[in-house]
N, C-alpha and C positions, 0 to 999 in steps of 0.2 A: 504494500500500500504506500509506503514511504517513497518508493521509486516512482510510482504514478504521480504523486504530488510533486516530486522534483521535476518530472518530465513536463507536467502541466505548467509549472512555474517557468521552465525554460521556454516553452511555447509562448507563454504570455510575454516574456522578455523579447523574443524574436518578433512577435506580432507588434508590440509597441515600438520596437526599433524600425520595423517596416513602415508603420504608420507615420513615424517621425520623419522618414525620408520622402514620403509622398509629395509634400509641397515642392521639394527640389526636383523630383522626377517630372512633375507636371510642368514646372518652370522650364526644364530642359526641352521638353516636348514643344512647348509654346515657342521657345527660342528657335528651335530647329525649323518650325513652321514659318516663323517670321523672317528667317534668313533665306527662304527659298525665293528665287527671282520670279516676278510676275510674268506670266506668258511664256516662260522658257522651261524646258524640261531639264532638270538638274538631277541626273541619275543618283549620284552619290548622296546628295542631300535628302532626296525623297526616300531612298532606301534606309538611310539613318533614321528618319522620322518614323517610317513604317516599323522598323525593328524596335524602336523605343516603345511605340504603342503596343506592338505585339507582346513585348516583354511584360508590360503593365497588365495586359489582358490575362496572361497566365499567372503572374505572381499575385495579382489582386485576388484571384480565385483561391490560390493556395493559402493565402493568409486570411481568408474569410471575408474579404470585402467584395461580396458578390455584385452589388450595385455598381461599384467602381469598375469591376471586371466587365460587366455587361456593357456599360457605356464605352469602355475602351474597345471592346469587341465591335461595337457598332462603328466606331471610328476606324478601327483596323480594317473592317470589311469595306468601308467606303474608300479608304486609301488604297486598298489592294487593287481596285479597278484601275487606278492611275499607274500603279506599279506594273500591272500587266500590259497596259497599252502604251506605256512610256510617253504619255502626253500630259502636259500641264493642265490643271483644272482651269476652267473659264471662271468668269466673275461670279456667276451663280453657284458654281461648284465650290469655289473658294469660300463663299458665304456659308455654305453648308458645312464645310470643314471647320470653319470658325465656330459655328453653332455647336458642333459636336465637341470641339475643344472647350467651349464654355460649359457644356454639360459635364465634361470630365472634371473641370475645375470645381463645379458645384458638388459632384459626387465625392471628390477628394475632401472637400470641406466638411462632409458629414462623417468622415472616417475618424 
């Protein structure tokens, strides 16, 4: 029984550490998005953005932040379209990405 309590305490510590890092993770995602050029395809930048969001999708679920994970998954799926076609988003699509980023920020604030 003592081992279980110790294990649960370690999980709580890891969960709290993850939650404490979330604002920085979201900020990095937002910065990656803001540095992408308008109207140009930037492979490396878009791939980096996609990977960060993909990572947040998985890690959010692992650490029990299911709402955050689902919002990140929605953004990930939207970004995946552009990764596949290697074309920059137009103005309307950029607005949609920004809206999804705003949802991500709100979900992170509830963690």
